[in-house]
N, CA and C atoms of all chains as a GROMACS GRO file, in nm:
protein
  612
    1MET      N    1   0.064  -0.846   4.235
    1MET     CA    2   0.128  -0.965   4.181
    1MET      C    3   0.166  -0.941   4.036
    2ALA      N    4   0.287  -0.985   3.998
    2ALA     CA    5   0.334  -0.967   3.861
    2ALA      C    6   0.244  -1.044   3.765
    3LEU      N    7   0.229  -0.985   3.646
    3LEU     CA    8   0.142  -1.045   3.544
    3LEU      C    9   0.182  -1.189   3.515
    4ARG      N   10   0.313  -1.212   3.506
    4ARG     CA   11   0.358  -1.347   3.470
    4ARG      C   12   0.350  -1.444   3.589
    5GLU      N   13   0.357  -1.389   3.708
    5GLU     CA   14   0.337  -1.475   3.825
    5GLU      C   15   0.190  -1.520   3.829
    6LYS      N   16   0.101  -1.424   3.797
    6LYS     CA   17  -0.041  -1.457   3.794
    6LYS      C   18  -0.068  -1.564   3.688
    7SER      N   19  -0.005  -1.546   3.571
    7SER     CA   20  -0.022  -1.646   3.464
    7SER      C   21   0.028  -1.783   3.508
    8ALA      N   22   0.141  -1.783   3.582
    8ALA     CA   23   0.197  -1.910   3.629
    8ALA      C   24   0.103  -1.977   3.729
    9TRP      N   25   0.040  -1.896   3.817
    9TRP     CA   26  -0.058  -1.952   3.912
    9TRP      C   27  -0.174  -2.015   3.836
   10ILE      N   28  -0.222  -1.943   3.733
   10ILE     CA   29  -0.335  -1.994   3.653
   10ILE      C   30  -0.294  -2.128   3.589
   11SER      N   31  -0.175  -2.131   3.529
   11SER     CA   32  -0.129  -2.254   3.462
   11SER      C   33  -0.111  -2.366   3.564
   12PHE      N   34  -0.055  -2.333   3.680
   12PHE     CA   35  -0.030  -2.434   3.783
   12PHE      C   36  -0.161  -2.499   3.827
   13TRP      N   37  -0.257  -2.416   3.864
   13TRP     CA   38  -0.382  -2.471   3.918
   13TRP      C   39  -0.464  -2.544   3.812
   14THR      N   40  -0.469  -2.487   3.689
   14THR     CA   41  -0.547  -2.555   3.584
   14THR      C   42  -0.481  -2.689   3.550
   15THR      N   43  -0.348  -2.693   3.544
   15THR     CA   44  -0.278  -2.818   3.514
   15THR      C   45  -0.305  -2.920   3.625
   16LEU      N   46  -0.296  -2.873   3.750
   16LEU     CA   47  -0.318  -2.963   3.864
   16LEU      C   48  -0.461  -3.020   3.863
   17VAL      N   49  -0.558  -2.931   3.843
   17VAL     CA   50  -0.699  -2.975   3.849
   17VAL      C   51  -0.733  -3.065   3.730
   18VAL      N   52  -0.696  -3.021   3.608
   18VAL     CA   53  -0.736  -3.099   3.489
   18VAL      C   54  -0.663  -3.233   3.484
   19TYR      N   55  -0.531  -3.232   3.502
   19TYR     CA   56  -0.458  -3.359   3.500
   19TYR      C   57  -0.494  -3.444   3.623
   20GLY      N   58  -0.524  -3.379   3.733
   20GLY     CA   59  -0.567  -3.454   3.852
   20GLY      C   60  -0.695  -3.531   3.822
   21ALA      N   61  -0.791  -3.462   3.758
   21ALA     CA   62  -0.918  -3.528   3.721
   21ALA      C   63  -0.891  -3.639   3.619
   22TYR      N   64  -0.802  -3.611   3.523
   22TYR     CA   65  -0.771  -3.709   3.419
   22TYR      C   66  -0.710  -3.836   3.481
   23PHE      N   67  -0.613  -3.818   3.570
   23PHE     CA   68  -0.548  -3.936   3.628
   23PHE      C   69  -0.636  -4.005   3.732
   24ALA      N   70  -0.729  -3.932   3.791
   24ALA     CA   71  -0.827  -3.997   3.879
   24ALA      C   72  -0.914  -4.091   3.795
   25TYR      N   73  -0.955  -4.040   3.677
   25TYR     CA   74  -1.035  -4.123   3.585
   25TYR      C   75  -0.955  -4.245   3.540
   26VAL      N   76  -0.830  -4.223   3.499
   26VAL     CA   77  -0.744  -4.331   3.451
   26VAL      C   78  -0.723  -4.435   3.563
   27GLY      N   79  -0.698  -4.385   3.684
   27GLY     CA   80  -0.673  -4.474   3.799
   27GLY      C   81  -0.795  -4.561   3.830
   28GLN      N   82  -0.913  -4.495   3.828
   28GLN     CA   83  -1.036  -4.570   3.857
   28GLN      C   84  -1.062  -4.676   3.752
   29ALA      N   85  -1.044  -4.638   3.624
   29ALA     CA   86  -1.068  -4.733   3.514
   29ALA      C   87  -0.970  -4.850   3.523
   30ALA      N   88  -0.843  -4.818   3.552
   30ALA     CA   89  -0.742  -4.925   3.561
   30ALA      C   90  -0.772  -5.017   3.679
   31ALA      N   91  -0.813  -4.958   3.792
   31ALA     CA   92  -0.842  -5.039   3.912
   31ALA      C   93  -0.964  -5.129   3.890
   32ALA      N   94  -1.061  -5.079   3.812
   32ALA     CA   95  -1.181  -5.158   3.787
   32ALA      C   96  -1.161  -5.259   3.673
   33GLY      N   97  -1.045  -5.251   3.609
   33GLY     CA   98  -1.015  -5.344   3.500
   33GLY      C   99  -1.083  -5.307   3.369
   34ARG      N  100  -1.137  -5.182   3.362
   34ARG     CA  101  -1.198  -5.135   3.238
   34ARG      C  102  -1.089  -5.088   3.143
   35PRO      N  103  -1.113  -5.091   3.010
   35PRO     CA  104  -1.012  -5.036   2.919
   35PRO      C  105  -0.999  -4.886   2.942
   36VAL      N  106  -0.876  -4.839   2.956
   36VAL     CA  107  -0.854  -4.699   2.993
   36VAL      C  108  -0.871  -4.606   2.873
   37GLY      N  109  -0.822  -4.644   2.759
   37GLY     CA  110  -0.827  -4.558   2.642
   37GLY      C  111  -0.724  -4.448   2.655
   38LEU      N  112  -0.689  -4.390   2.542
   38LEU     CA  113  -0.584  -4.287   2.545
   38LEU      C  114  -0.625  -4.163   2.467
   39ALA      N  115  -0.653  -4.182   2.338
   39ALA     CA  116  -0.676  -4.067   2.250
   39ALA      C  117  -0.793  -3.981   2.296
   40GLY      N  118  -0.907  -4.042   2.323
   40GLY     CA  119  -1.028  -3.965   2.358
   40GLY      C  120  -1.012  -3.886   2.486
   41PRO      N  121  -0.985  -3.954   2.597
   41PRO     CA  122  -0.972  -3.880   2.724
   41PRO      C  123  -0.858  -3.777   2.722
   42LEU      N  124  -0.748  -3.812   2.657
   42LEU     CA  125  -0.633  -3.720   2.655
   42LEU      C  126  -0.665  -3.596   2.572
   43THR      N  127  -0.730  -3.616   2.456
   43THR     CA  128  -0.767  -3.502   2.372
   43THR      C  129  -0.863  -3.411   2.450
   44THR      N  130  -0.960  -3.471   2.517
   44THR     CA  131  -1.055  -3.393   2.597
   44THR      C  132  -0.980  -3.314   2.705
   45CYS      N  133  -0.888  -3.383   2.772
   45CYS     CA  134  -0.811  -3.320   2.880
   45CYS      C  135  -0.732  -3.200   2.828
   46ILE      N  136  -0.665  -3.218   2.713
   46ILE     CA  137  -0.583  -3.109   2.659
   46ILE      C  138  -0.671  -2.992   2.615
   47LEU      N  139  -0.786  -3.025   2.552
   47LEU     CA  140  -0.877  -2.918   2.507
   47LEU      C  141  -0.930  -2.839   2.627
   48VAL      N  142  -0.970  -2.910   2.732
   48VAL     CA  143  -1.022  -2.843   2.853
   48VAL      C  144  -0.914  -2.753   2.912
   49LEU      N  145  -0.791  -2.806   2.917
   49LEU     CA  146  -0.678  -2.731   2.974
   49LEU      C  147  -0.651  -2.602   2.895
   50VAL      N  148  -0.648  -2.615   2.763
   50VAL     CA  149  -0.620  -2.498   2.678
   50VAL      C  150  -0.730  -2.393   2.693
   51VAL      N  151  -0.856  -2.438   2.686
   51VAL     CA  152  -0.970  -2.345   2.696
   51VAL      C  153  -0.969  -2.275   2.832
   52LEU      N  154  -0.946  -2.354   2.940
   52LEU     CA  155  -0.942  -2.296   3.075
   52LEU      C  156  -0.830  -2.194   3.090
   53GLN      N  157  -0.710  -2.231   3.042
   53GLN     CA  158  -0.595  -2.141   3.059
   53GLN      C  159  -0.614  -2.012   2.981
   54ILE      N  160  -0.660  -2.024   2.856
   54ILE     CA  161  -0.680  -1.902   2.775
   54ILE      C  162  -0.792  -1.818   2.836
   55GLY      N  163  -0.902  -1.883   2.873
   55GLY     CA  164  -1.017  -1.810   2.931
   55GLY      C  165  -0.979  -1.737   3.058
   56LEU      N  166  -0.911  -1.807   3.148
   56LEU     CA  167  -0.874  -1.745   3.276
   56LEU      C  168  -0.774  -1.632   3.257
   57ARG      N  169  -0.679  -1.650   3.164
   57ARG     CA  170  -0.581  -1.543   3.140
   57ARG      C  171  -0.650  -1.418   3.088
   58ILE      N  172  -0.745  -1.437   2.996
   58ILE     CA  173  -0.818  -1.322   2.941
   58ILE      C  174  -0.901  -1.256   3.053
   59ALA      N  175  -0.963  -1.338   3.135
   59ALA     CA  176  -1.051  -1.285   3.241
   59ALA      C  177  -0.973  -1.216   3.353
   60LEU      N  178  -0.858  -1.270   3.388
   60LEU     CA  179  -0.787  -1.219   3.507
   60LEU      C  180  -0.674  -1.120   3.476
   61ASN      N  181  -0.614  -1.131   3.358
   61ASN     CA  182  -0.502  -1.041   3.325
   61ASN      C  183  -0.551  -0.926   3.239
   62ARG      N  184  -0.580  -0.816   3.303
   62ARG     CA  185  -0.634  -0.703   3.227
   62ARG      C  186  -0.524  -0.611   3.175
   63GLU      N  187  -0.404  -0.621   3.235
   63GLU     CA  188  -0.294  -0.533   3.192
   63GLU      C  189  -0.242  -0.581   3.056
   64PRO      N  190  -0.186  -0.487   2.976
   64PRO     CA  191  -0.124  -0.532   2.850
   64PRO      C  192  -0.001  -0.618   2.879
   65ARG      N  193   0.022  -0.719   2.797
   65ARG     CA  194   0.132  -0.812   2.821
   65ARG      C  195   0.250  -0.771   2.734
   66GLY      N  196   0.352  -0.714   2.796
   66GLY     CA  197   0.471  -0.673   2.721
   66GLY      C  198   0.569  -0.788   2.707
   67PRO      N  199   0.685  -0.761   2.643
   67PRO     CA  200   0.785  -0.868   2.633
   67PRO      C  201   0.845  -0.898   2.771
   68HIS      N  202   0.904  -1.018   2.785
   68HIS     CA  203   0.971  -1.055   2.910
   68HIS      C  204   1.087  -0.960   2.935
   69ASP      N  205   1.108  -0.918   3.060
   69ASP     CA  206   1.232  -0.845   3.088
   69ASP      C  207   1.338  -0.946   3.135
   70GLU      N  208   1.460  -0.896   3.164
   70GLU     CA  209   1.571  -0.989   3.190
   70GLU      C  210   1.547  -1.078   3.314
   71ARG      N  211   1.485  -1.022   3.418
   71ARG     CA  212   1.459  -1.102   3.539
   71ARG      C  213   1.357  -1.211   3.510
   72GLU      N  214   1.254  -1.177   3.434
   72GLU     CA  215   1.152  -1.276   3.400
   72GLU      C  216   1.211  -1.387   3.313
   73ARG      N  217   1.302  -1.348   3.221
   73ARG     CA  218   1.368  -1.451   3.137
   73ARG      C  219   1.453  -1.542   3.224
   74LEU      N  220   1.524  -1.484   3.322
   74LEU     CA  221   1.607  -1.565   3.412
   74LEU      C  222   1.520  -1.661   3.494
   75ILE      N  223   1.409  -1.610   3.547
   75ILE     CA  224   1.318  -1.694   3.625
   75ILE      C  225   1.265  -1.809   3.539
   76ASP      N  226   1.227  -1.775   3.416
   76ASP     CA  227   1.172  -1.875   3.323
   76ASP      C  228   1.276  -1.983   3.292
   77LEU      N  229   1.400  -1.939   3.264
   77LEU     CA  230   1.507  -2.034   3.231
   77LEU      C  231   1.539  -2.125   3.349
   78THR      N  232   1.549  -2.065   3.469
   78THR     CA  233   1.580  -2.144   3.589
   78THR      C  234   1.469  -2.248   3.614
   79ALA      N  235   1.344  -2.204   3.601
   79ALA     CA  236   1.232  -2.296   3.624
   79ALA      C  237   1.231  -2.407   3.519
   80SER      N  238   1.262  -2.372   3.394
   80SER     CA  239   1.264  -2.474   3.288
   80SER      C  240   1.375  -2.575   3.312
   81LYS      N  241   1.491  -2.526   3.359
   81LYS     CA  242   1.604  -2.615   3.386
   81LYS      C  243   1.568  -2.713   3.499
   82GLN      N  244   1.507  -2.662   3.604
   82GLN     CA  245   1.469  -2.749   3.716
   82GLN      C  246   1.361  -2.849   3.673
   83ALA      N  247   1.267  -2.800   3.591
   83ALA     CA  248   1.159  -2.888   3.545
   83ALA      C  249   1.215  -2.998   3.454
   84PHE      N  250   1.322  -2.968   3.383
   84PHE     CA  251   1.384  -3.070   3.297
   84PHE      C  252   1.439  -3.185   3.380
   85TYR      N  253   1.499  -3.152   3.495
   85TYR     CA  254   1.549  -3.258   3.585
   85TYR      C  255   1.433  -3.343   3.637
   86VAL      N  256   1.323  -3.274   3.671
   86VAL     CA  257   1.204  -3.346   3.718
   86VAL      C  258   1.154  -3.438   3.607
   87LEU      N  259   1.153  -3.386   3.484
   87LEU     CA  260   1.108  -3.466   3.369
   87LEU      C  261   1.196  -3.590   3.349
   88GLN      N  262   1.328  -3.571   3.364
   88GLN     CA  263   1.420  -3.684   3.347
   88GLN      C  264   1.390  -3.796   3.447
   89VAL      N  265   1.373  -3.758   3.573
   89VAL     CA  266   1.346  -3.858   3.677
   89VAL      C  267   1.209  -3.923   3.652
   90ALA      N  268   1.108  -3.839   3.622
   90ALA     CA  269   0.973  -3.892   3.601
   90ALA      C  270   0.969  -3.981   3.477
   91ALA      N  271   1.043  -3.945   3.371
   91ALA     CA  272   1.045  -4.027   3.249
   91ALA      C  273   1.112  -4.162   3.276
   92MET      N  274   1.214  -4.160   3.360
   92MET     CA  275   1.279  -4.287   3.398
   92MET      C  276   1.178  -4.375   3.473
   93GLY      N  277   1.103  -4.312   3.564
   93GLY     CA  278   1.000  -4.385   3.637
   93GLY      C  279   0.897  -4.442   3.542
   94ALA      N  280   0.860  -4.362   3.440
   94ALA     CA  281   0.761  -4.409   3.341
   94ALA      C  282   0.817  -4.526   3.260
   95ALA      N  283   0.945  -4.521   3.228
   95ALA     CA  284   1.007  -4.628   3.149
   95ALA      C  285   1.003  -4.761   3.225
   96VAL      N  286   1.017  -4.753   3.358
   96VAL     CA  287   1.019  -4.875   3.440
   96VAL      C  288   0.882  -4.946   3.438
   97THR      N  289   0.773  -4.868   3.412
   97THR     CA  290   0.640  -4.930   3.415
   97THR      C  291   0.624  -5.037   3.306
   98VAL      N  292   0.713  -5.038   3.208
   98VAL     CA  293   0.706  -5.138   3.101
   98VAL      C  294   0.713  -5.281   3.158
   99TYR      N  295   0.777  -5.295   3.274
   99TYR     CA  296   0.789  -5.429   3.335
   99TYR      C  297   0.662  -5.472   3.408
  100PHE      N  298   0.574  -5.377   3.438
  100PHE     CA  299   0.459  -5.408   3.523
  100PHE      C  300   0.323  -5.392   3.455
  101PHE      N  301   0.315  -5.301   3.356
  101PHE     CA  302   0.184  -5.272   3.299
  101PHE      C  303   0.185  -5.287   3.148
  102ASP      N  304   0.064  -5.270   3.086
  102ASP     CA  305   0.058  -5.278   2.940
  102ASP      C  306   0.100  -5.144   2.878
  103LYS      N  307   0.101  -5.140   2.745
  103LYS     CA  308   0.155  -5.021   2.678
  103LYS      C  309   0.069  -4.896   2.699
  104VAL      N  310  -0.064  -4.914   2.716
  104VAL     CA  311  -0.151  -4.796   2.738
  104VAL      C  312  -0.119  -4.732   2.873
  105LEU      N  313  -0.101  -4.816   2.974
  105LEU     CA  314  -0.069  -4.760   3.106
  105LEU      C  315   0.073  -4.702   3.108
  106MET      N  316   0.161  -4.759   3.027
  106MET     CA  317   0.295  -4.700   3.018
  106MET      C  318   0.286  -4.560   2.954
  107ALA      N  319   0.200  -4.550   2.850
  107ALA     CA  320   0.178  -4.418   2.787
  107ALA      C  321   0.121  -4.320   2.889
  108GLN      N  322   0.030  -4.369   2.975
  108GLN     CA  323  -0.026  -4.282   3.079
  108GLN      C  324   0.083  -4.235   3.176
  109ALA      N  325   0.177  -4.325   3.204
  109ALA     CA  326   0.288  -4.288   3.294
  109ALA      C  327   0.375  -4.180   3.230
  110VAL      N  328   0.392  -4.188   3.097
  110VAL     CA  329   0.470  -4.084   3.026
  110VAL      C  330   0.396  -3.950   3.035
  111ILE      N  331   0.263  -3.956   3.016
  111ILE     CA  332   0.183  -3.833   3.025
  111ILE      C  333   0.189  -3.776   3.168
  112LEU      N  334   0.188  -3.865   3.266
  112LEU     CA  335   0.201  -3.820   3.406
  112LEU      C  336   0.336  -3.751   3.427
  113ALA      N  337   0.442  -3.807   3.366
  113ALA     CA  338   0.574  -3.745   3.378
  113ALA      C  339   0.574  -3.605   3.318
  114LEU      N  340   0.507  -3.591   3.203
  114LEU     CA  341   0.497  -3.458   3.140
  114LEU      C  342   0.418  -3.361   3.228
  115ALA      N  343   0.308  -3.410   3.286
  115ALA     CA  344   0.224  -3.324   3.370
  115ALA      C  345   0.302  -3.280   3.495
  116VAL      N  346   0.375  -3.374   3.554
  116VAL     CA  347   0.451  -3.340   3.676
  116VAL      C  348   0.560  -3.238   3.644
  117SER      N  349   0.628  -3.256   3.530
  117SER     CA  350   0.734  -3.160   3.496
  117SER      C  351   0.675  -3.022   3.464
  118GLU      N  352   0.556  -3.022   3.404
  118GLU     CA  353   0.489  -2.895   3.375
  118GLU      C  354   0.452  -2.824   3.506
  119LEU      N  355   0.404  -2.902   3.602
  119LEU     CA  356   0.372  -2.845   3.734
  119LEU      C  357   0.499  -2.790   3.800
  120ALA      N  358   0.609  -2.863   3.784
  120ALA     CA  359   0.737  -2.818   3.842
  120ALA      C  360   0.780  -2.687   3.779
  121ARG      N  361   0.758  -2.673   3.647
  121ARG     CA  362   0.798  -2.550   3.579
  121ARG      C  363   0.714  -2.430   3.628
  122HIS      N  364   0.582  -2.450   3.633
  122HIS     CA  365   0.497  -2.339   3.679
  122HIS      C  366   0.528  -2.306   3.826
  123GLY      N  367   0.551  -2.411   3.906
  123GLY     CA  368   0.586  -2.389   4.046
  123GLY      C  369   0.718  -2.313   4.059
  124GLY      N  370   0.814  -2.348   3.973
  124GLY     CA  371   0.944  -2.280   3.973
  124GLY      C  372   0.931  -2.132   3.936
  125ILE      N  373   0.842  -2.103   3.843
  125ILE     CA  374   0.820  -1.962   3.803
  125ILE      C  375   0.759  -1.885   3.920
  126ILE      N  376   0.662  -1.947   3.987
  126ILE     CA  377   0.596  -1.880   4.102
  126ILE      C  378   0.700  -1.852   4.211
  127LEU      N  379   0.782  -1.953   4.242
  127LEU     CA  380   0.885  -1.935   4.347
  127LEU      C  381   0.986  -1.829   4.303
  128GLY      N  382   1.024  -1.833   4.177
  128GLY     CA  383   1.123  -1.737   4.125
  128GLY      C  384   1.079  -1.593   4.141
  129HIS      N  385   0.950  -1.569   4.131
  129HIS     CA  386   0.898  -1.432   4.148
  129HIS      C  387   0.895  -1.391   4.295
  130ARG      N  388   0.908  -1.488   4.384
  130ARG     CA  389   0.892  -1.458   4.528
  130ARG      C  390   1.021  -1.459   4.606
  131ARG      N  391   1.130  -1.505   4.546
  131ARG     CA  392   1.255  -1.510   4.622
  131ARG      C  393   1.367  -1.444   4.543
  132PRO      N  394   1.476  -1.408   4.612
  132PRO     CA  395   1.586  -1.341   4.542
  132PRO      C  396   1.643  -1.430   4.432
  133CYS      N  397   1.685  -1.371   4.321
  133CYS     CA  398   1.749  -1.450   4.216
  133CYS      C  399   1.868  -1.373   4.160
  134MET      N  400   1.715  -2.122   5.002
  134MET     CA  401   1.686  -1.996   4.934
  134MET      C  402   1.816  -1.925   4.897
  135PRO      N  403   1.829  -1.872   4.772
  135PRO     CA  404   1.953  -1.805   4.736
  135PRO      C  405   1.980  -1.682   4.821
  136THR      N  406   2.109  -1.657   4.850
  136THR     CA  407   2.144  -1.539   4.929
  136THR      C  408   2.130  -1.414   4.841
  137PRO      N  409   2.077  -1.306   4.896
  137PRO     CA  410   2.068  -1.184   4.815
  137PRO      C  411   2.207  -1.137   4.774
  138PRO      N  412   2.222  -1.077   4.658
  138PRO     CA  413   2.354  -1.031   4.614
  138PRO      C  414   2.408  -0.921   4.704
  139PRO      N  415   2.542  -0.915   4.727
  139PRO     CA  416   2.598  -0.813   4.818
  139PRO      C  417   2.610  -0.676   4.752
  140ILE      N  418   2.501  -0.629   4.698
  140ILE     CA  419   2.502  -0.499   4.629
  140ILE      C  420   2.393  -0.411   4.689
  141LYS      N  421   2.434  -0.293   4.733
  141LYS     CA  422   2.339  -0.197   4.791
  141LYS      C  423   2.302  -0.098   4.680
  142ASN      N  424   2.186  -0.041   4.688
  142ASN     CA  425   2.154   0.060   4.586
  142ASN      C  426   2.077   0.176   4.648
  143ASP      N  427   2.081   0.289   4.575
  143ASP     CA  428   2.016   0.410   4.623
  143ASP      C  429   1.899   0.448   4.533
  144ILE      N  430   1.841   0.351   4.470
  144ILE     CA  431   1.735   0.381   4.374
  144ILE      C  432   1.616   0.451   4.440
  145ARG      N  433   1.581   0.405   4.559
  145ARG     CA  434   1.465   0.465   4.627
  145ARG      C  435   1.489   0.614   4.652
  146ARG      N  436   1.610   0.646   4.702
  146ARG     CA  437   1.642   0.787   4.730
  146ARG      C  438   1.646   0.868   4.599
  147LEU      N  439   1.707   0.809   4.497
  147LEU     CA  440   1.716   0.878   4.368
  147LEU      C  441   1.578   0.903   4.306
  148ARG      N  442   1.490   0.807   4.324
  148ARG     CA  443   1.354   0.826   4.272
  148ARG      C  444   1.288   0.943   4.346
  149PHE      N  445   1.311   0.946   4.479
  149PHE     CA  446   1.252   1.051   4.562
  149PHE      C  447   1.305   1.188   4.518
  150GLU      N  448   1.437   1.193   4.490
  150GLU     CA  449   1.499   1.320   4.448
  150GLU      C  450   1.457   1.362   4.306
  151HIS      N  451   1.405   1.270   4.230
  151HIS     CA  452   1.362   1.302   4.094
  151HIS      C  453   1.209   1.309   4.086
  152GLY      N  454   1.155   1.397   4.167
  152GLY     CA  455   1.011   1.425   4.164
  152GLY      C  456   0.926   1.307   4.208
  153GLU      N  457   0.975   1.231   4.305
  153GLU     CA  458   0.902   1.115   4.357
  153GLU      C  459   0.858   1.023   4.242
  154MET      N  460   0.955   0.995   4.156
  154MET     CA  461   0.928   0.906   4.043
  154MET      C  462   0.880   0.770   4.096
  155THR      N  463   0.776   0.717   4.035
  155THR     CA  464   0.727   0.586   4.083
  155THR      C  465   0.811   0.473   4.023
  156GLN      N  466   0.799   0.358   4.085
  156GLN     CA  467   0.868   0.238   4.032
  156GLN      C  468   0.817   0.209   3.891
  157ALA      N  469   0.688   0.230   3.871
  157ALA     CA  470   0.629   0.202   3.738
  157ALA      C  471   0.688   0.296   3.633
  158ASP      N  472   0.708   0.425   3.670
  158ASP     CA  473   0.768   0.522   3.576
  158ASP      C  474   0.910   0.480   3.539
  159LEU      N  475   0.987   0.444   3.643
  159LEU     CA  476   1.125   0.402   3.619
  159LEU      C  477   1.127   0.276   3.532
  160ALA      N  478   1.037   0.184   3.564
  160ALA     CA  479   1.032   0.058   3.488
  160ALA      C  480   1.003   0.085   3.342
  161LEU      N  481   0.911   0.176   3.318
  161LEU     CA  482   0.874   0.210   3.180
  161LEU      C  483   0.994   0.269   3.106
  162ARG      N  484   1.071   0.352   3.176
  162ARG     CA  485   1.183   0.421   3.111
  162ARG      C  486   1.301   0.329   3.084
  163ILE      N  487   1.312   0.218   3.160
  163ILE     CA  488   1.424   0.128   3.135
  163ILE      C  489   1.379  -0.003   3.070
  164GLY      N  490   1.252  -0.010   3.033
  164GLY     CA  491   1.201  -0.128   2.961
  164GLY      C  492   1.193  -0.253   3.046
  165MET      N  493   1.151  -0.235   3.173
  165MET     CA  494   1.134  -0.351   3.261
  165MET      C  495   0.997  -0.345   3.327
  166THR      N  496   0.966  -0.448   3.404
  166THR     CA  497   0.838  -0.447   3.475
  166THR      C  498   0.857  -0.378   3.612
  167ARG      N  499   0.746  -0.331   3.668
  167ARG     CA  500   0.753  -0.266   3.799
  167ARG      C  501   0.804  -0.364   3.904
  168GLN      N  502   0.766  -0.490   3.890
  168GLN     CA  503   0.809  -0.592   3.987
  168GLN      C  504   0.960  -0.611   3.984
  169THR      N  505   1.020  -0.600   3.866
  169THR     CA  506   1.166  -0.616   3.855
  169THR      C  507   1.235  -0.496   3.919
  170VAL      N  508   1.181  -0.376   3.896
  170VAL     CA  509   1.238  -0.257   3.960
  170VAL      C  510   1.227  -0.271   4.113
  171ALA      N  511   1.114  -0.320   4.160
  171ALA     CA  512   1.096  -0.340   4.305
  171ALA      C  513   1.198  -0.442   4.357
  172ALA      N  514   1.221  -0.549   4.281
  172ALA     CA  515   1.317  -0.653   4.324
  172ALA      C  516   1.460  -0.597   4.327
  173ILE      N  517   1.494  -0.512   4.230
  173ILE     CA  518   1.628  -0.450   4.229
  173ILE      C  519   1.642  -0.358   4.350
  174GLU      N  520   1.538  -0.275   4.371
  174GLU     CA  521   1.541  -0.178   4.480
  174GLU      C  522   1.554  -0.247   4.616
  175GLN      N  523   1.490  -0.362   4.632
  175GLN     CA  524   1.495  -0.435   4.760
  175GLN      C  525   1.619  -0.524   4.770
  176GLY      N  526   1.704  -0.520   4.668
  176GLY     CA  527   1.826  -0.602   4.671
  176GLY      C  528   1.801  -0.749   4.647
  177LYS      N  529   1.686  -0.783   4.589
  177LYS     CA  530   1.654  -0.924   4.565
  177LYS      C  531   1.700  -0.969   4.426
  178TYR      N  532   1.739  -0.875   4.343
  178TYR     CA  533   1.783  -0.911   4.208
  178TYR      C  534   1.893  -0.815   4.164
  179SER      N  535   2.002  -0.872   4.111
  179SER     CA  536   2.110  -0.790   4.057
  179SER      C  537   2.087  -0.771   3.909
  180PRO      N  538   2.066  -0.647   3.865
  180PRO     CA  539   2.037  -0.627   3.723
  180PRO      C  540   2.161  -0.650   3.637
  181SER      N  541   2.140  -0.667   3.508
  181SER     CA  542   2.253  -0.678   3.415
  181SER      C  543   2.324  -0.542   3.410
  182LEU      N  544   2.443  -0.544   3.355
  182LEU     CA  545   2.520  -0.419   3.344
  182LEU      C  546   2.443  -0.318   3.258
  183GLU      N  547   2.380  -0.368   3.153
  183GLU     CA  548   2.304  -0.278   3.064
  183GLU      C  549   2.189  -0.212   3.141
  184ALA      N  550   2.116  -0.292   3.218
  184ALA     CA  551   2.003  -0.236   3.294
  184ALA      C  552   2.054  -0.137   3.398
  185ALA      N  553   2.168  -0.169   3.461
  185ALA     CA  554   2.226  -0.079   3.562
  185ALA      C  555   2.261   0.056   3.498
  186PHE      N  556   2.322   0.052   3.379
  186PHE     CA  557   2.355   0.177   3.309
  186PHE      C  558   2.229   0.254   3.270
  187ARG      N  559   2.125   0.182   3.230
  187ARG     CA  560   1.999   0.249   3.194
  187ARG      C  561   1.940   0.323   3.315
  188ILE      N  562   1.947   0.256   3.432
  188ILE     CA  563   1.893   0.319   3.554
  188ILE      C  564   1.974   0.445   3.586
  189ALA      N  565   2.106   0.432   3.580
  189ALA     CA  566   2.192   0.548   3.609
  189ALA      C  567   2.165   0.661   3.510
  190GLN      N  568   2.142   0.624   3.384
  190GLN     CA  569   2.116   0.726   3.281
  190GLN      C  570   1.985   0.801   3.308
  191VAL      N  571   1.883   0.728   3.354
  191VAL     CA  572   1.754   0.792   3.386
  191VAL      C  573   1.774   0.900   3.493
  192PHE      N  574   1.858   0.870   3.594
  192PHE     CA  575   1.879   0.965   3.702
  192PHE      C  576   1.991   1.065   3.670
  193GLY      N  577   2.060   1.046   3.558
  193GLY     CA  578   2.167   1.138   3.518
  193GLY      C  579   2.286   1.135   3.613
  194VAL      N  580   2.316   1.019   3.668
  194VAL     CA  581   2.431   1.006   3.759
  194VAL      C  582   2.519   0.888   3.713
  195GLY      N  583   2.634   0.875   3.778
  195GLY     CA  584   2.722   0.762   3.746
  195GLY      C  585   2.671   0.634   3.810
  196LEU      N  586   2.723   0.524   3.761
  196LEU     CA  587   2.679   0.393   3.811
  196LEU      C  588   2.705   0.377   3.961
  197ASP      N  589   2.819   0.436   4.007
  197ASP     CA  590   2.856   0.419   4.149
  197ASP      C  591   2.765   0.498   4.243
  198ARG      N  592   2.689   0.594   4.189
  198ARG     CA  593   2.592   0.666   4.273
  198ARG      C  594   2.465   0.581   4.292
  199VAL      N  595   2.443   0.487   4.199
  199VAL     CA  596   2.323   0.405   4.207
  199VAL      C  597   2.349   0.274   4.281
  200PHE      N  598   2.462   0.209   4.245
  200PHE     CA  599   2.492   0.078   4.306
  200PHE      C  600   2.625   0.083   4.380
  201GLN      N  601   2.630   0.019   4.495
  201GLN     CA  602   2.755   0.008   4.572
  201GLN      C  603   2.777  -0.138   4.611
  202TRP      N  604   2.899  -0.184   4.589
  202TRP     CA  605   2.937  -0.322   4.624
  202TRP      C  606   2.958  -0.330   4.775
  203GLU      N  607   2.896  -0.429   4.838
  203GLU     CA  608   2.908  -0.445   4.984
  203GLU      C  609   2.986  -0.570   5.024
  204GLY      N  610   3.029  -0.645   4.925
  204GLY     CA  611   3.092  -0.775   4.954
  204GLY      C  612   3.230  -0.762   5.016
   0.00000   0.00000   0.00000
């Protein structure tokens, strides 16, 4: 498996697991009517994500990491372009929550849009390494 | 899924004729990853003109000996 495909898998799964746990917590708190909070849980989530991604990359990628070659740049650009469309749709969805929820939950919807687009980008990189481009 | 480009190549044969050069060796000499060389060789990726010339230069042949248009 290509080094950057492996990195994309690491990013995909860590993003899915960490943000999945974060939004499970947010969902439970919102359903129970408890204050959800933003700064504390989000900072913890981002710190856990960064530590996990750096740790796993160091542990699993033993080869030296050279510069991107032209195919990897193309895969990265294509995945970023597709993820941008996902972000646009998800951000629109987040904007609509202003009619139904308070500002903290709307902020959570924006964070969810960012997480989904990030997952789309990593997923796009993984697919790009596996199919003709 | 995107259709593979209509370009055939003889990289595998050329590598064999050049002392069974590995994909990794070729990749190192043209500044790419082994996976990209494998994708080019399998017809899953069309390299840039610059990369195509670099590959031809490594084997000391013209571009048309390495890549052939099939479209």
